[in-house]
C-alpha angles and dihedrals in degrees: 000000000000117000129210120218124246091253122048117162134138091285095054098038100090093050091044093052089050092049092049092047089055089050091051091054091055095050126097096182122117092229132043116224119190117199108215097168093108093059111118106145114040145134133195089295087078088064091050090052093049092047091050091052089048090052092049092047091051091049087056091050094251132133121242136215139160125225122204099004106184115244092241091054091046088054091049090051090052091049091053092044096242101106091107090059092060106060118187118252116237 
């Protein structure tokens, strides 16, 4: 499982994407699950990071889901029309 940090804004996004890409390379699972429950301080960049991880997972033939997506980020995803691309993990 990949884990997002507590803070994910425009400034942290590039390093976070890099960290998550490294995590993807080390996984053997058939589905990527990203744990977003630690997110406290974020902006729309968090959505961009999640969508990039989703794209990379798909390119590797893996499923994708998000665990613990904060309500505010879920609302932002709905506002941008991308909520359906970030399915909740069981």
